[in-house]
C-alpha positions in Angstrom: -3.1 5.5 15.5 -6.0 7.9 16.3 -7.5 10.3 14.2 -6.7 12.6 16.8 -2.7 12.0 16.2 -3.0 14.7 13.7 -2.7 17.3 16.4 1.0 15.8 17.4 3.0 17.3 14.4 6.2 19.4 14.6 5.5 23.3 15.2 8.3 24.2 12.7 9.9 22.1 9.9 13.1 23.0 8.8 13.9 23.1 4.9 16.4 20.0 5.0 13.5 18.0 6.9 10.7 19.1 4.2 11.3 15.6 1.8 11.0 13.3 4.7 8.3 15.5 6.3 6.3 15.2 2.8 6.7 11.2 2.8 5.7 11.0 6.2 2.3 13.2 5.6 1.5 10.9 2.7 1.5 7.7 4.9 -0.2 9.3 7.6 -3.0 10.6 5.4 -3.2 7.4 4.0 -3.8 5.8 7.4 -5.8 9.0 8.7 -8.2 8.3 5.5 -8.5 4.5 6.1 -9.4 5.2 9.6 -11.8 7.8 8.8 -13.7 5.8 6.3 -17.0 4.8 7.3 -16.8 1.9 4.6 -13.4 0.6 5.4 -14.0 -2.4 6.9 -17.1 -3.1 5.1 -15.6 -6.1 2.9 -19.0 -7.9 3.0 -20.7 -5.1 1.3 -18.2 -5.5 -1.8 -19.8 -7.0 -4.5 -16.8 -8.6 -5.8 -16.0 -10.3 -2.2 -19.6 -11.7 -2.0 -19.7 -13.2 -5.2 -16.1 -14.6 -5.0 -16.3 -18.7 -4.5 -13.1 -20.0 -5.9 -12.3 -23.7 -6.3 -8.8 -23.8 -4.5 -6.2 -26.9 -5.6 -4.1 -28.4 -3.1 -1.4 -26.4 -4.8 -3.3 -23.6 -4.4 -3.7 -23.9 -0.8 -0.2 -24.8 -0.5 1.1 -21.5 -2.3 -1.3 -19.3 -0.6 -0.2 -20.3 3.0 3.5 -19.6 1.9 2.8 -16.2 0.7 0.9 -15.4 4.1 3.3 -16.8 6.4 5.8 -14.3 4.4 3.4 -11.8 4.9 3.0 -12.4 8.4 6.4 -12.9 9.3 7.6 -9.7 7.3 4.6 -7.6 9.2 6.0 -9.5 12.6 9.4 -8.0 12.0 7.7 -4.3 11.4 6.1 -4.2 14.5 8.9 -5.6 16.9 10.9 -2.7 15.3 8.2 -0.4 16.9 8.2 -1.9 20.1 11.6 -2.0 20.3 13.1 1.4 19.9 13.0 5.0 21.0 12.8 7.9 18.2 16.6 7.1 17.4 16.3 3.7 17.0 13.4 4.3 14.5 15.2 6.6 12.7 17.8 4.5 11.8 15.6 1.8 11.3 13.9 3.1 8.1 16.8 1.1 6.2 14.6 -2.2 6.8 11.4 -1.1 7.8 10.5 0.8 4.6 11.3 -3.1 2.7 9.3 -4.9 5.5 6.4 -2.6 5.0 6.4 -3.1 0.8 7.5 -7.1 1.0 4.5 -7.8 4.1 2.0 -6.0 1.6 3.4 -7.6 -1.5 3.1 -11.2 0.1 -0.4 -10.9 1.4 -1.3 -9.4 -2.1 0.1 -12.8 -4.0 -1.9 -14.5 -1.6 -4.9 -12.4 -2.6 -4.2 -13.1 -6.5 -3.9 -16.5 -5.9 -7.0 -16.8 -4.9 -8.4 -14.9 -7.8 -6.6 -17.8 -10.0 -3.1 -15.5 -10.7 -0.2 -17.8 -9.9 2.3 -15.5 -11.5 5.0 -13.7 -9.3 6.6 -11.6 -11.6 6.2 -7.7 -10.1 5.0 -6.3 -13.6 2.0 -8.8 -13.4 1.4 -8.5 -10.0 1.0 -4.7 -10.5 -1.0 -5.0 -13.0 -3.6 -7.7 -11.9 -3.9 -5.8 -8.8 -4.4 -2.5 -10.2 -6.9 -4.2 -12.7 -9.1 -6.0 -9.1 -8.7 -2.6 -7.2 -10.7 -0.7 -10.5 -12.6 -3.2 -11.1 -14.3 -3.0 -7.3 -12.5 -5.7 -5.1 -11.5 -3.4 -2.4 -13.8 -0.8 -0.1 -14.0 2.7 -1.7 -11.2 3.4 1.5 -8.7 2.1 -0.9 -10.3 1.9 -4.5 -8.7 5.3 -5.4 -6.8 5.3 -8.2 -4.5 7.3 -11.1 -5.2 7.3 -14.6 -4.5 9.2 -17.9 -1.3 11.1 -19.0 1.5 11.6 -16.2 1.6 15.4 -16.8 -2.2 15.7 -16.9 -3.6 12.4 -14.9 -6.9 12.4 -13.3 -7.3 10.7 -9.8 -10.8 8.6 -9.5 -12.7 7.8 -6.3 -11.0 10.6 -4.0 -13.4 13.4 -4.5 -11.2 16.2 -2.7 -7.6 15.2 -4.2 -7.7 18.3 -6.3 -7.0 20.5 -3.6 -3.5 21.7 -2.4 -1.9 19.9 0.4 0.4 21.8 3.2 3.3 20.8 4.9 0.9 19.9 8.0 -0.6 16.4 8.9 -3.9 16.0 8.1 -6.4 16.8 10.7 -9.4 16.7 8.2 -10.5 15.1 5.4 -10.0 17.1 2.6 -6.2 17.8 3.8 -5.5 13.9 3.9 -7.3 13.4 0.7 -5.1 16.5 -0.8 -2.3 14.8 0.3 -2.9 11.1 -0.9 -3.7 12.8 -4.4 0.0 14.6 -4.6 1.0 10.9 -3.3 -0.7 9.5 -6.3 0.3 12.3 -9.0 4.0 12.2 -7.9 4.0 8.5 -7.9 2.4 8.2 -11.3 5.2 11.0 -12.5 8.0 9.0 -11.6 6.4 5.9 -13.3 6.2 7.5 -16.2 9.7 8.5 -15.9 10.9 5.1 -15.1 8.9 3.9 -18.0 10.2 6.2 -20.7 14.1 5.6 -19.6 13.5 1.8 -20.0 11.9 2.3 -23.7 14.5 4.8 -25.0 16.9 2.3 -23.8 15.7 -0.4 -26.4 16.6 0.4 -29.8 13.6 -1.5 -31.2 10.4 0.3 -28.8 12.5 3.6 -28.3 10.2 6.6 -29.8 12.4 8.5 -32.7 12.5 11.8 -34.4 12.0 12.3 -38.3 15.1 11.4 -38.6 15.1 8.6 -36.8 17.3 9.7 -33.7 16.1 8.5 -30.4 14.0 11.3 -28.6 16.1 13.4 -25.9 12.8 15.7 -25.5 9.6 14.5 -24.9 6.4 16.9 -26.1 3.1 16.1 -24.4 2.1 14.1 -27.5 5.3 11.7 -27.0 3.9 11.1 -23.4 0.7 10.1 -24.6 2.1 7.4 -26.3 3.4 5.6 -23.0 0.7 6.5 -21.1 -0.6 2.8 -21.7 2.6 1.3 -20.4 2.0 3.5 -17.3 -1.4 1.5 -16.4 -3.5 2.8 -13.2 -1.6 4.2 -10.1 -3.2 2.7 -7.2 -2.4 2.1 -3.4 0.2 -0.4 -4.1 2.1 1.8 -6.2 2.3 3.9 -3.3 3.5 1.3 -1.0 6.3 0.4 -4.1 7.3 4.0 -3.1 9.1 2.5 0.4 11.2 -0.1 -1.6 12.1 2.4 -4.0 13.4 4.8 -1.4 15.2 2.1 0.6 17.3 1.2 -2.2 18.6 4.7 -3.2 20.6 7.3 -1.6 17.3 9.3 -0.4 16.8 6.7 2.6 19.6 9.4 3.8 17.3 12.0 3.8 15.1 10.8 6.0 17.7 9.9 9.1 19.1 12.7 8.9 15.7 14.7 8.8 13.8 16.4 12.0 10.5 14.5 12.0 8.5 11.9 14.1 9.7 8.7 13.4 7.6 7.2 16.0 4.2 8.6 14.2 5.9 7.4 10.9 6.4 3.9 12.1 2.9 3.7 13.3 1.3 5.0 10.2 2.8 2.6 8.3 2.2 -0.6 10.6 -1.6 0.9 10.5 -1.5 0.7 6.7 0.0 -2.5 6.5 -2.0 -4.1 9.0 -5.6 -2.9 7.1 -4.3 -3.9 3.8 -3.0 -7.5 5.1 -6.7 -7.7 6.8 -8.2 -7.3 3.5 -6.3 -10.3 1.9 -6.6 -12.5 4.5 -10.6 -11.9 4.7 -10.5 -13.1 0.9 -8.2 -16.1 1.7 -10.6 -17.0 4.7 -13.6 -17.0 2.9 -11.9 -18.7 0.0 -11.0 -21.9 1.9 -13.6 -21.3 5.1 -13.2 -19.9 8.5 -12.5 -23.6 9.6 -9.7 -24.3 7.4 -8.2 -20.8 7.9 -8.2 -21.5 11.6 -6.4 -24.7 11.4 -3.3 -22.7 9.1 -3.4 -20.3 12.0 -3.0 -22.9 15.0 -0.3 -24.5 13.2 1.7 -21.4 12.9 5.0 -20.5 15.2 3.6 -19.7 18.6 5.1 -15.9 18.3 2.4 -15.1 15.2 -0.2 -17.7 16.3 -0.9 -16.1 19.8 -0.3 -12.4 18.5 -1.3 -10.1 16.1 -2.5 -13.0 13.4 -4.9 -14.7 15.7 -6.2 -11.2 16.9 -6.8 -10.1 13.6 -8.8 -13.0 12.6 -11.0 -13.1 15.8 -11.5 -9.0 15.8 -11.5 -8.1 11.8 -11.6 -11.4 9.6 -14.3 -13.6 11.4 -16.8 -10.7 11.7 -16.5 -9.6 7.9 -16.8 -13.6 6.8 -20.3 -13.3 9.2 -21.5 -9.7 7.8 -20.6 -7.7 11.1 -19.1 -4.7 11.1 -15.7 -4.9 13.1 -14.4 -1.9 14.8 -11.7 -0.5 12.9 -9.9 0.9 16.2 -10.2 -2.5 18.0 -6.9 -4.1 16.9 -4.0 -2.1 18.3 -1.0 -1.6 15.9 1.7 -3.1 18.3 2.1 -7.0 18.3 
């Protein structure tokens, strides 16, 4: 996808298509924001990346390779879906492309966390540690934005134009993209808060109660404040988590029945997945050394070895390790 693709939006949006269009806008804007950010590929300027020199055991390396294989295999499936079908096919493929995008990124994230010395696989551990590292500065500024504070009054950091009100059209300017992402972060944070509230209030030990000792049914601002620490930060990985949630609920039906640009939706998803996976691959390649990393790629099945994995290594990962700026659009989205 290129930035100019923003001009390809539908002229009219039917009311029943609005929820799906908003979701498309979110991921289009995220991909647009990444491709429009001058620092997106400059991982070699990230202090955490430059200073990180881990010592990995054979067990660590075996685990990292397994995570990457799952990451790449799932991304391959996502890319293949984009190649196979027209809009009708892609529309009905959302049932599996949503989780494919999510699980590919999560597998790459687990490889990255293992490089950082974090080996747990529990989703909450992954969420907490990835958020901590993002806020700490492990990623380029392009995706270093995050939400914090109370769910009803959250603040968004590292996204200076996020306070503007977004429209329903695809972003064609930085302010529009950041406004969309800002709304995406706030909505995701609010949903996370509601989920935490439901879990806490269902626990007879942890539930917040009124003066009479009854479990609270209505929450005031002060009550929400007591749950804020349980929410943590809201980052790009929480945004990707919305794909898994959507695929597991009835709301997927709204996407299938909507009149939106499904090809653009798929391209936007694939672009974001490719970028996030690149960042984690670069960390792994730096940790094990480019020579060892290349042997890992050489040992892959032909459909991965001769496709986007090798190409991303050549065009993105290797230049970053050598301190050279790769071209963001050098790698096509399709395999």
